RODO-2510 file (C-alpha; in nm, 4 decimals, decimal comma):
residues 73
     n   res          X          Y          Z
     1     m    15,5473    12,4557    -0,6202
     2     a    15,6013    12,8007    -0,5029
     3     i    15,3276    13,0451    -0,3607
     4     d    15,2721    13,3385    -0,6236
     5     f    15,2281    13,5989    -0,3012
     6     e    15,1446    13,8812    -0,5181
     7     g    14,9074    13,5900    -0,7310
     8     l    14,7539    13,5998    -0,4353
     9     l    14,6605    13,8845    -0,3154
    10     r    14,5755    13,9820    -0,7076
    11     f    14,3113    13,7185    -0,6741
    12     a    14,1837    13,7815    -0,3154
    13     t    14,0823    14,1921    -0,4509
    14     e    13,9922    14,1030    -0,7349
    15     n    13,7363    13,8629    -0,6492
    16     g    13,6538    14,0404    -0,3476
    17     a    13,8397    13,8240    -0,0315
    18     s    13,7932    13,9374     0,2646
    19     d    14,0539    13,6946     0,4323
    20     i    14,3517    13,4785     0,2869
    21     f    14,4610    13,1409     0,5539
    22     l    14,8246    13,0284     0,5199
    23     k    14,8756    12,6722     0,6560
    24     t    15,1692    12,4664     0,6877
    25     g    15,0068    12,1060     0,4704
    26     a    14,6969    12,2895     0,3414
    27     p    14,6217    12,4558     0,0449
    28     p    14,6070    12,8505     0,0541
    29     t    14,2479    12,9146     0,1159
    30     v    14,0364    13,2128     0,0673
    31     r    13,7169    13,3833     0,2520
    32     l    13,4461    13,4497    -0,0450
    33     n    13,1097    13,6465     0,0215
    34     g    13,1188    13,4475     0,3875
    35     h    13,2809    13,0831     0,2398
    36     i    13,5890    12,9008     0,2420
    37     r    13,7052    12,8585    -0,0346
    38     k    14,0725    12,6400    -0,0563
    39     l    14,2764    12,7343    -0,3969
    40     d    14,3516    12,4391    -0,6610
    41     h    14,7562    12,4900    -0,5384
    42     p    14,9516    12,2395    -0,3604
    43     n    14,9657    12,2386    -0,0026
    44     l    15,1819    12,4917     0,1297
    45     a    15,4887    12,4323     0,2763
    46     n    15,6135    12,5816     0,5807
    47     e    15,9321    12,7865     0,3804
    48     e    15,6760    12,9186     0,1451
    49     i    15,4995    13,1041     0,4706
    50     e    15,7722    13,2455     0,6579
    51     g    15,9109    13,3270     0,2671
    52     a    15,5351    13,4758     0,2497
    53     a    15,6018    13,6829     0,6335
    54     r    15,9086    13,7874     0,5519
    55     k    15,8031    13,9892     0,2328
    56     m    15,4580    14,1984     0,4727
    57     m    15,7141    14,2162     0,7585
    58     s    16,0008    14,4371     0,7891
    59     a    16,3445    14,3144     0,8346
    60     d    16,3152    14,4050     1,2327
    61     d    15,9389    14,3205     1,3028
    62     w    16,0866    13,9452     1,1587
    63     v    16,3477    13,9165     1,4435
    64     l    16,1117    14,0427     1,6299
    65     a    15,8596    13,7635     1,5428
    66     t    16,1193    13,4864     1,5626
    67     i    16,2008    13,5380     1,9142
    68     l    15,9013    13,6042     2,0317
    69     n    15,8276    13,2655     1,8587
    70     a    16,0979    13,0655     1,9263
    71     i    16,0414    13,1715     2,3737
    72     s    15,6963    13,0587     2,3061
    73     k    15,7962    12,7167     2,2129
***
């Protein structure tokens, strides 16, 4: 199941989450009232996280991030 990133942001905003954590192989996780809470969602695939990152970044920023990631390996 693909992650509904806009829905995740809406949930986090409406519930006062201070952080959203996206990690390959784990469900989306938020920090609510200082507590870490895993959401009821299947574990995320790397492609889902990349898709969310692409939505938040400009095309130029995505290219730069890709280059920096390749260099750091």
